C-alpha positions in Angstrom: -39.2 40.5 210.1 -42.1 39.9 212.5 -43.9 36.6 212.7 -47.2 38.0 211.1 -45.3 39.7 208.3 -43.4 36.5 207.4 -46.6 34.5 207.5 -48.3 36.9 205.1 -45.2 37.0 202.8 -45.0 33.1 202.6 -48.8 33.0 202.0 -48.5 35.4 199.1 -45.6 33.4 197.6 -47.7 30.3 197.8 -50.5 32.0 196.0 -48.1 33.1 193.2 -46.8 29.6 193.0 -50.3 28.2 192.8 -51.2 30.5 189.9 -48.0 29.4 188.1 -49.0 25.8 188.5 -52.5 26.5 187.3 -51.2 28.2 184.1 -48.7 25.4 183.4 -51.5 22.9 183.8 -53.5 24.7 181.1 -50.5 24.5 178.8 -50.3 20.7 179.1 -53.1 20.3 176.5 -51.0 22.1 173.9 -47.7 20.3 174.7 -46.7 17.1 172.9 -47.6 14.1 175.1 -48.8 16.5 177.8 -45.4 17.1 179.4 -44.5 20.5 180.7 -41.0 20.9 182.0 -40.9 22.2 185.6 -44.6 21.5 186.5 -43.7 18.6 188.8 -41.0 20.5 190.5 -43.3 23.4 191.2 -46.0 21.0 192.5 -43.6 19.4 194.9 -42.3 22.7 196.0 -45.8 23.9 196.7 -46.7 20.7 198.6 -43.6 20.9 200.8 -43.9 24.6 201.5 -47.6 24.1 202.3 -46.9 21.3 204.8 -44.1 23.4 206.4 -46.3 26.5 206.4 -49.2 24.7 208.2 -46.8 23.1 210.8 -44.7 26.2 211.4 -47.3 28.9 211.5 -50.5 27.1 212.5 -49.0 24.1 214.5 -51.2 21.7 212.5 -50.2 18.1 212.8 -49.3 16.3 209.5 -52.2 13.9 209.7 -54.7 16.8 209.4 -52.8 18.4 206.4 -52.7 15.3 204.1 -55.1 12.5 204.8 -55.2 10.6 201.6 -51.6 10.9 200.3 -49.9 7.5 200.2 -46.4 9.0 199.6 -45.1 10.6 202.8 -43.3 13.9 202.6 -39.5 14.4 202.7 -39.0 15.6 206.3 -35.6 17.1 205.5 -37.0 19.5 202.9 -39.8 20.6 205.3 -37.3 21.1 208.1 -35.1 23.2 205.8 -38.1 25.5 205.0 -38.9 25.8 208.7 -35.3 26.6 209.6 -35.1 29.2 206.9 -38.3 30.9 208.1 -37.2 30.7 211.8 -34.0 32.6 210.9 -36.0 35.4 209.3 -38.0 36.1 212.4 -36.9 39.0 214.6 -37.3 38.0 218.2 -37.8 40.7 221.0 -34.9 40.6 223.5 -34.7 42.3 226.9 -32.4 45.0 225.3 -35.2 45.9 222.9 -37.6 46.8 225.6 -37.4 50.3 227.0 -38.3 50.1 230.7 -39.6 53.7 230.7 -42.4 52.6 228.3 -43.5 49.8 230.5 -46.2 50.9 233.0 -46.2 49.9 236.6 -49.6 48.4 237.1 -49.1 47.4 240.8 
């Protein structure tokens, strides 16, 4: 998968996760004592994937991603996401380039 395709895929997955979180938050009012099973897990997943997405695809430093959060992220989880995405990217090698397609500009 190409870099741009992977970026769009992860972005779409984040949008779907955000809509799930939004619908679960709306159900909190109906639940006894306001607890919805799985909401916190989805929130943390979204947060860690968001941090990994910004650092991996946009090279944004962490200080610009979360400014007011007092609880630092778990770096191991973020690194796992980044390694997973890195493994999905198809890199161009010298064998993939057909020299007849390359024009001689000199």
